[in-house]
C-alpha positions in Angstrom: 77.3 -40.2 107.9 74.8 -43.1 107.7 71.4 -42.9 106.2 68.4 -45.1 106.0 67.4 -43.6 102.7 67.5 -46.5 100.2 68.0 -44.2 97.3 71.3 -43.1 98.7 72.6 -46.6 99.3 74.2 -48.7 96.6 72.2 -51.7 95.6 72.9 -54.9 93.7 69.2 -55.1 92.5 69.3 -55.9 88.8 66.1 -54.5 87.3 66.7 -55.6 83.8 67.2 -59.2 84.9 64.0 -59.1 87.0 62.0 -57.7 84.0 63.4 -60.3 81.6 62.7 -63.2 84.0 59.2 -62.1 84.8 57.9 -63.3 81.5 58.9 -66.9 82.3 58.0 -67.0 86.0 54.7 -65.0 86.2 51.7 -67.3 86.8 52.7 -69.9 84.2 52.0 -68.2 80.9 50.2 -70.2 78.3 50.2 -70.0 74.6 47.4 -68.7 72.4 46.7 -68.3 68.7 44.7 -65.1 67.7 43.4 -64.5 64.2 43.0 -60.9 62.8 41.0 -59.8 59.8 40.0 -56.5 58.3 38.1 -55.6 55.1 37.1 -52.0 55.7 39.2 -48.8 55.9 43.0 -49.0 56.0 43.3 -52.7 56.5 47.0 -52.9 57.0 47.1 -50.0 59.5 44.2 -51.6 61.4 45.9 -55.0 61.6 49.1 -53.3 62.8 47.1 -51.4 65.4 45.5 -54.6 66.6 49.0 -56.3 66.9 50.3 -53.2 68.8 47.2 -53.2 71.1 47.6 -56.9 71.9 51.3 -56.3 72.6 50.5 -53.4 75.0 48.2 -55.6 77.0 49.5 -56.4 80.5 50.1 -60.2 80.8 50.5 -60.7 77.0 53.7 -61.2 75.1 53.5 -61.6 71.3 56.0 -64.3 70.1 55.3 -64.3 66.4 53.2 -62.5 63.7 52.4 -64.1 60.4 52.6 -62.5 57.0 49.5 -60.8 55.6 47.2 -62.9 53.4 44.5 -61.4 51.2 41.3 -63.3 50.8 37.8 -62.9 49.4 35.0 -62.7 52.0 33.7 -66.1 52.9 29.9 -66.1 53.5 27.9 -63.1 54.5 26.6 -60.4 52.1 27.9 -60.3 48.5 30.2 -57.6 47.1 32.3 -57.2 50.1 35.9 -55.9 49.8 38.7 -58.4 50.2 40.1 -59.2 53.6 43.6 -58.8 55.0 44.2 -61.7 57.4 47.0 -62.5 59.8 47.7 -64.6 62.9 49.4 -63.7 66.1 51.0 -66.2 68.4 51.3 -65.1 72.0 52.1 -66.1 75.6 49.7 -64.8 78.2 49.1 -65.0 82.0 45.5 -63.9 81.3 42.7 -66.4 81.6 40.8 -67.1 78.3 37.8 -64.9 79.1 40.0 -61.9 80.0 41.8 -62.3 76.7 38.4 -62.4 75.0 37.4 -59.2 76.7 40.6 -57.5 75.5 40.0 -58.8 72.0 36.5 -57.3 72.0 37.8 -54.0 73.3 40.4 -53.8 70.6 37.7 -54.5 68.0 35.5 -51.7 69.5 38.4 -49.3 69.5 38.7 -49.8 65.7 35.0 -49.1 65.2 33.8 -52.7 64.8 30.0 -52.9 64.3 28.1 -56.1 64.8 24.9 -55.4 62.9 25.2 -58.0 60.0 26.3 -61.6 60.5 29.6 -62.1 58.6 29.3 -58.6 57.3 32.2 -56.3 56.3 34.1 -55.2 59.3 37.0 -52.9 60.3 38.5 -55.5 62.5 37.9 -59.1 63.6 39.9 -60.5 66.5 39.3 -64.2 67.2 40.9 -66.6 69.7 41.6 -69.7 67.7 43.3 -71.8 70.3 44.3 -71.4 73.9 46.7 -73.9 75.3 45.1 -76.8 77.1 41.6 -75.2 77.2 38.5 -76.8 75.8 35.3 -74.7 76.0 31.8 -75.3 74.8 30.6 -72.0 76.2 28.8 -70.2 73.3 30.6 -67.0 74.5 34.0 -68.6 73.9 34.2 -71.8 72.0 37.7 -73.3 72.2 39.3 -74.3 70.0 37.5 -72.2 67.4 34.9 -74.5 65.9 35.4 -73.5 62.3 39.1 -72.8 62.2 39.8 -76.2 60.5 37.6 -75.2 57.5 39.1 -71.7 57.0 42.2 -71.3 54.8 42.3 -67.6 55.8 43.1 -68.8 59.4 45.2 -71.9 58.6 47.5 -70.3 56.0 48.7 -67.4 58.2 48.9 -69.8 61.2 51.1 -72.2 59.3 53.2 -69.2 58.2 53.8 -68.2 61.8 54.3 -71.8 63.1 55.3 -74.6 60.7 54.6 -77.2 63.4 51.1 -75.8 64.3 48.4 -78.3 65.4 44.7 -77.6 65.9 43.5 -79.7 68.9 41.0 -82.3 67.8 41.8 -81.9 64.1 45.5 -82.4 63.6 48.4 -80.6 61.9 47.5 -77.3 60.4 49.6 -78.1 57.3 47.4 -81.2 56.6 44.2 -79.2 57.2 45.3 -76.5 54.8 46.3 -79.1 52.2 42.9 -80.8 52.5 41.2 -77.4 51.6 43.4 -77.1 48.6 42.5 -74.3 46.2 38.8 -74.1 47.0 39.4 -70.9 48.9 41.3 -68.0 47.4 44.1 -67.1 49.8 47.1 -65.1 48.6 50.2 -64.2 50.6 51.0 -60.5 50.2 54.7 -60.3 49.9 54.7 -56.5 49.4 53.4 -55.7 52.9 54.1 -57.0 56.4 53.2 -56.5 60.1 55.8 -55.7 62.7 56.2 -57.3 66.1 55.6 -54.7 68.9 58.9 -53.2 70.2 
């Protein structure tokens, strides 16, 4: 008995192969570097939540997560708690502004308030670099205009990618060496972030 029902007919369609290959064929994914920071609440849980939320974003695949670095607040009001900082490397088919919208939504989901410039925050999600994109739009400056001065960005970025380079400024290892010990950045070997499953 013949049937036109495709669910009753054997097929050679290989779903797993199609899913695996989609990452490399879908709309030419580009690389991006995203910095995370938190100095309020459960900092480690918040950073892991941000990593997971980025990983759950359609069109985003996280390729590496740095170790966690603890730093004193740089600028802003005095007497702030220390930050936990990390960097996430990803490939994405999203355009830069869509990735920014997602970053802002993740901040909002974790209760980020923007009342005090450089004030304490539950979560900071910053796009540091987006492959091949230069932007002078105040809404999204690319590459991030102060990344080369911030050890709390450079140290975790170098941890995630030893060959990292910041466009217009050079190798991240050299930028971090130039800052030296002027900013207190300590790798926390007792805690870590997980890549999304």
